[in-house]
C-alpha positions, 0 to 999 in steps of 0.5 A: 475426434479433435486434434491434439498436438504432441508435446513439443519442446519449448527451447528447440521446438522438437517432439523429442528434446535433446537440449541439455538441462538447464542449471538451477536458478540461484536462490534470490538474495534475502531482502533486509529491511532497515527499521527507521527509529520512528517506525516503531513508535509510529506503529505503537501509536497507530495501533493505539489510535485505531484500537480506541477509535474501534472501541468507542466507534466500531469499524467505521471510517469517519470521513475527512470534510476537506477531502470531500468524504463522508463516513461509512462502515468498512471492513475489519483492519482497514482503518490507517492513521493519516498525517494532516500535514503530510510529514510522517515524522510529525506524529503528534495527536492533533496531527493524526486523524483516522481513515480508512486505508482507501482514503488514506492512499487516495489522499495523496493523489488528491493533494498532487491534483490540488497542487497542480491546479494552484500551479505548484509542480513538485520539483523533479529533483 
């Protein structure tokens, strides 16, 4: 018969707890996200571009030759819109391209690596 330890209180380490009950935790404050004026416009543009791309090509990431990224099939809902010049308030059609979410997130990391290689360090301020 294997040994099974008796239950022990986590606070006082006794078998029979004599600790006073803990007061209930206060509820977490509700977070209110401030909506920026360009957010809704960008979402509308993004949804329309993705919808157009999916209706024409299906769920394919077109790839990005400048990032050494080949076209490939993706899961539904994983296409995203990338700002080519990195300015998220610039929503001109020529500045937007469709990428898969994985590549869009990795693009910033690649851009930082290229910047470091050239010797341009991002400012710490």
